N, C-alpha and C positions, 0 to 999 in steps of 0.2 A: 726901682724894680729891675733886677738883672734879667736880661734876655738870655735864655739858654742857647748855647751855640754848638755847632758841629766843627770839630777840628780834624785836620788831615795832615799826616806827615809820613815820610818814607825814607828809605836809603840812609839809615844811620851807619850801616856797615860796621857794627861793633865787633871788635876782635882784630882789626887791622888799622894802620900798618904796623903798629907796635903796641904792646900791652899798655904802655904809659899813655900814648896818645889816644888809644881807645878808651881808657878809663877817664881821661879828661873829657872826652866827648860824651861818654855815658853820663857823667855828672851834669853836663850842660843840658842833656836831654831831660834829666830828672828835674833840673831847675825850670825848664820850659813847662813840664807837666805840672809843677807846683804853681806856676803863674796862671795856668788856664783852668785849674780844677774848680775855681770858685764859680765860673759861669759855663763850664762844659756840660753838655747833655750827653754827647757821645764823642768818642775819640777813635779815629780810624788810622791804624798803623798799616801803611799800604805797601808792605813788602821790603825785603832786604834790610830788615831791622838788624839782623846779624849777618856777618860776612859768611858764616857757616853755622848751620844748625842741623843736628840729626838726633832723633830720639830712638833709643833702645827702650825695651819694656821697663827697665829699671835704671837707666842711665841717660843723662843729658850732658851737653858740654858744660864744663865748669866755667864760672865767671858770671858776669852780668847781674850780680846779686842786687845792686842798687836799683837797676831798672825793673827787675822782677818784683822786688819788694814794693816799688812805687806803683806798679800796675795793680798789685794786690790791694794796696791802700785805696786806689781809685775805685776799683770795682766793689770793695767793701763799703765804700761811701755811697754807692748807688749809681756811679757813672758807668755807662756801658762802654766797654772797650772792644774794638774789633781788630783782629790781626789777619792780614792778607799774606799768604805765602808768596815769596818772590823767587827768583831763580837761584838765590843764594841760601834761602831758608825754606825750600819747598818740602823738606822731609820732616814735616811737623805732624804729630798725631794728636794725642789727647792731653798732653801735659798742661798746656795753657788753659784748656777747657776745665779740667778737673781741679787743678791747683790754683788757678788765678781767676776762674770764672770769666774767661775771655771767649768771645765768639770767633772761631777760626774759619777763614774762607780760603778755599783752594782754587776758586774760580772767581772771575769778576761778578759783581752783584749790581742790581738796579734798585735804587731806593728813591722814595719821594718824601721831600721835606718841605712843608709849607707850600705845597702846590708846585714845587720845582722837582724835576726828575734828574737823578744823578746816576751816571754809569761809573762805577768805582772798581779799579783793579790795579795790580802792579804794572801791567802793560807788556810784560815779556811774552813773545809769541804772537802778538796781535799786529795787524797791519800787513802790508805787502812785503815780500822778500824774506831773507834770512831763513831759507829752507833748512839749512844745516842745523841751526839752533832748534828750530821747531821739531825736527826729528829727534835731536838729543833730549829735548824736554820730555817727549813721549817715552823715551827709554828710561830716563831718570825717574819719571813719575809712575812707572809701572810697578805693580805690586811685586812682580817677580824680581825686578832689579833691587827693590828695597829689601826683599827677603834675603837675597844673595848677599847684599852688602852688610846686612845685620848679622850674617854668620861670622864676619870678621870681629876680632877682639876690638873693643873701643879704642885702645891705645893705637892700634894699627890703623883703624878706620879714620880716626880723627887726624892722625899724622898724614895720611894720604890727602885728606881734605885740606889741611893747612898748606901742603905743598902745591896743591892745585890752586888754592886761593892766591898764591904769590903771583899768579898770572892774571889776576882780575884787574879791571880798570882802576879801581880804588887803590889797590896795593901798588900798582906800577905808576900811578898818577897819570895814566893814559885815559883821561876822562873826556867825555863828549861835551865840551864846554863851548862849542861854536854853533851859533844859529846859522843854518845854511839855506834858509828859505822854506816856505811851506811845502814845496814839491819834494823836499828831502826829509820832512818830518813824518816818519811812518805812523806815529800814533795820531797825528793830525789827519793823515790820509785815512786811517781806520775810522776816526770819528766822522769824517766827511762822507765816507761810504755808508756808514751805519745810519746816518740821518736820511739817506735816500729811502729807507723803508720804515724807520722807527723814530718818532720825535724824542728829543732829549734836550735838557737845558745845560747840563754840565757833564764833561768827561774828566774824571780825576784819575791821573796816573802818576806812577813813579818811574823807576827804571832808567829813564833818559838821562838823569843826573844834571839836567839844565833846567832851572826854573823858567816856566813859560806860562803865559796867559794869552791865549790866542782866540780870536773870533773864528768860528767855523761857519762860513756861508751865511752869516747874519742870523743863524738859527740857534746856535749854542756856543759855549766856550769850552776850549780844551785847556786844562790847567795841569802842568807838570809840577810836581812838588819839589824837584831838585834833590839835593843831598846835603848831608850835615858835616862833611869834611871842609868844604869850601864855602857853602852858602848858608846853612842853618835856616832854611826856608820851610814854611808850612802854610796851609790854607785854612781859612775860617769862613764858615757860612753863618751869617748873623740873622738868618730868617728871611732876608730879602735878597742879598747878593753875596757873592764870594769875594774874599780878600786874600791876596797872596802877600805874606809878611815874612820878614826876617827876624829871627830871635836875637835879641841883644841882651847879654847877661847883665843883670842888675839895672836894666833900663826898659823903657817903653818899647814895644815892638815897632819896627820900621816897615812901612809899605815897600814891597819889592816891585820896582817898575820894570816889567818885562813884557809889556803888551806889544803884540805884533799884529 
């Protein structure tokens, strides 16, 4: 008897650094989805799936056909798929909801599975510091800003976005791949502070780009999902505990050892 599982992944950053490399990564993501669909109950895509996404009323960025089709196949088969907006794909409206039957989350959510409580979100804007980004996120998330941006022709709007994307960590390979201690892990600090007022078993985030599996004060675990350019890591909840794994094409998944 197969135990139905919960799967979590983030930061595919499809669209960069080149169309060819992005397509190869998209095919790997689809392979991964094929390997988990037999025992998946729910799949959580926790932000920055695309390096850029913006929806007009009748226009979306071209490309990503394989992933969109695979998600539709999964939801048509009864597997629930969740999409969390990240800082690169926060301009998402109802396309995934109406066309793919995906549940879209613009804010972190709390869920309980088999008696375990999960705090799930992309992670951008949480924790101490980074006041400049937090302000920018409020601006970019505002309905007025989105309305104004939507007045641009899609050719111009997407061109501006592509130029901006060239400065991203993924595009420039300036990725946060060093563990600098708990005192410098701002999502760990967020989890630690959160536990002072509310119990939680797992904090599941992306955004950091470094796969992490950290104990939080002996009360919970903070798991960062990493990214799919260098790591191809994902998390799986088997009904009892969480596992942080690395996807290996045409092979069995490998446990990713990043416990701190």
